[in-house]
C-alpha positions, 0 to 999 in steps of 0.5 A, spaced: 382 618 388 383 625 385 388 623 380 384 617 377 378 622 376 382 627 373 385 622 368 378 619 367 376 626 365 382 628 361 381 621 357 373 623 356 375 630 354 380 628 349 375 623 345 369 628 345 372 635 346 368 638 340 361 635 342 363 637 350 365 644 347 359 645 343 355 643 349 358 648 354 357 653 349 349 651 349 349 651 356 352 658 357 348 661 352 341 658 354 343 660 362 344 667 360 338 667 356 334 664 362 337 670 366 335 675 361 328 672 361 327 672 368 329 679 369 325 682 363 319 679 361 316 684 357 317 681 350 313 675 349 317 672 343 323 672 347 319 669 353 318 663 349 322 657 352 322 654 345 325 660 342 330 661 347 332 653 346 333 655 338 337 661 340 342 657 344 342 652 339 345 657 334 350 660 339 353 653 340 355 653 333 358 660 334 364 663 337 362 666 344 362 673 342 356 670 337 353 669 344 354 676 347 351 679 340 345 674 341 344 676 348 345 683 346 339 683 341 335 679 346 336 685 351 334 690 346 328 687 344 326 686 351 327 693 353 323 695 347 317 691 350 318 695 356 318 703 354 322 707 349 326 711 355 328 704 357 330 702 350 334 709 350 338 708 356 339 701 357 340 700 350 345 706 350 349 703 356 349 696 353 352 699 346 357 703 350 359 696 354 359 692 348 363 697 344 368 698 349 369 690 350 370 689 343 375 694 343 379 692 349 379 685 350 374 681 345 377 675 347 374 675 354 367 673 352 367 667 357 368 672 363 363 677 360 358 672 360 359 668 366 359 674 370 352 676 370 350 669 371 354 669 377 351 675 380 344 672 378 346 666 382 349 670 388 356 667 387 360 673 383 367 671 387 367 665 383 369 668 376 375 673 378 378 667 382 377 662 376 380 667 371 385 669 376 388 662 377 387 660 369 387 667 365 390 674 365 388 681 368 385 682 361 379 678 364 378 684 368 375 687 362 370 682 361 368 682 368 367 689 368 363 689 362 358 683 365 358 687 372 356 694 368 351 690 364 347 686 370 347 692 374 345 697 369 339 693 366 337 692 374 337 700 375 333 701 369 328 696 371 327 697 378 327 705 377 320 708 379 319 714 375 314 719 378 313 726 373 315 732 377 309 736 373 303 733 370 303 738 365 309 736 361 309 734 354 311 727 352 318 729 350 319 733 356 316 726 360 321 722 356 327 726 357 325 726 365 324 719 365 331 718 361 334 722 366 331 719 372 334 712 369 341 715 368 341 717 375 339 711 378 345 707 374 350 712 376 348 712 383 348 705 384 353 704 390 352 696 389 355 696 382 361 700 384 363 696 390 362 690 386 366 692 380 372 694 385 372 688 389 371 683 383 377 687 379 381 687 386 380 679 387 382 678 380 389 682 380 391 679 387 389 672 385 393 672 379 399 676 382 399 671 388 398 665 383 404 667 379 409 667 385 414 662 386 412 659 393 409 653 395 402 652 395 401 658 391 394 657 388 392 655 395 395 662 397 392 666 391 385 663 393 385 665 400 388 672 399 383 673 394 377 671 399 380 675 404 381 681 400 373 680 397 371 679 405 375 686 407 372 690 401 365 688 402 365 689 410 368 696 408 362 697 403 357 695 409 360 700 415 363 706 411 359 706 404 353 704 408 352 699 402 347 693 404 350 686 403 347 679 404 351 675 409 348 669 407 350 670 400 356 673 402 358 666 406 355 662 400 359 666 395 366 665 399 365 658 400 363 656 393 369 660 390 373 656 395 371 650 393 371 652 385 379 654 387 380 647 390 377 643 384 381 647 379 388 646 383 387 639 384 385 638 376 390 643 374 396 644 379 396 638 383 404 638 385 407 633 390 411 638 394 414 632 399 418 630 392 421 637 391 428 636 388 434 642 388 438 641 381 444 644 379 446 645 372 452 649 369 455 651 362 461 655 360 459 662 363 453 660 369 451 656 374 443 654 374 440 652 380 433 649 379 427 647 384 423 642 381 417 640 384 413 634 380 406 633 379 402 628 383 401 622 379 396 617 380 399 611 384 398 605 380 396 598 383 400 592 383 396 589 377 397 595 373 405 594 374 405 587 373 401 587 366 
């Protein structure tokens, strides 16, 4: 059944890959813009669904880094609608993140965009598990950029500023509010724990997946989930960082399902048919372990055609 579905998906994607990729970019851009809209409804023009649809449609014709820049501009506009201190602090954090991202790993746009979406949906573990199975440790740059962007904006928006002295000038109030926002951002323990946990899971999943052992992908996913769970528990009992148990359980289950689906579609091996092969030339003997891919079983009718 799984093999049949896999072949159907591959066939459909082979025929309509251009349109499906454009649809994927559109969906990713529109989802990112909706998250920004729900977090920051300070500028009416960027709260209009029609405007967001037009921007997402534009992003569907651009590379993923174009979507990153569109989201960056929209966030700056929303921060401008909030206040000048929010624009200065939030815009400064985002500018630093974007510059570091484009300087270190501009190819990690997918991880950059998916991480805030996953955090908003309370399933952040899905991103490092997926990229640990399919990508490289460079995806950590995109994950870190997305995490810092998400929690940085959250810190700025949730910061409550109370002037220390009512007699302060406008400039002094501006600087004091900026300092309060920066302190809230730098002291965000949840962000730091999330950065450590997601990066650790990515590296562990990638490392275990690359090992030459049976059921490497399943073991990689299981090890990643275990590491994430341990780090979250460490944050609760040692750093006193609040963690939602339902969100934690939901995130672990979702990540395990995603990892299983990816393994079935991309690394479905038949270990029962493993063969030990030996080759030789004038200088060496070569011992090879060959594990065949699991293939769709053909019916009697298909064999007789």
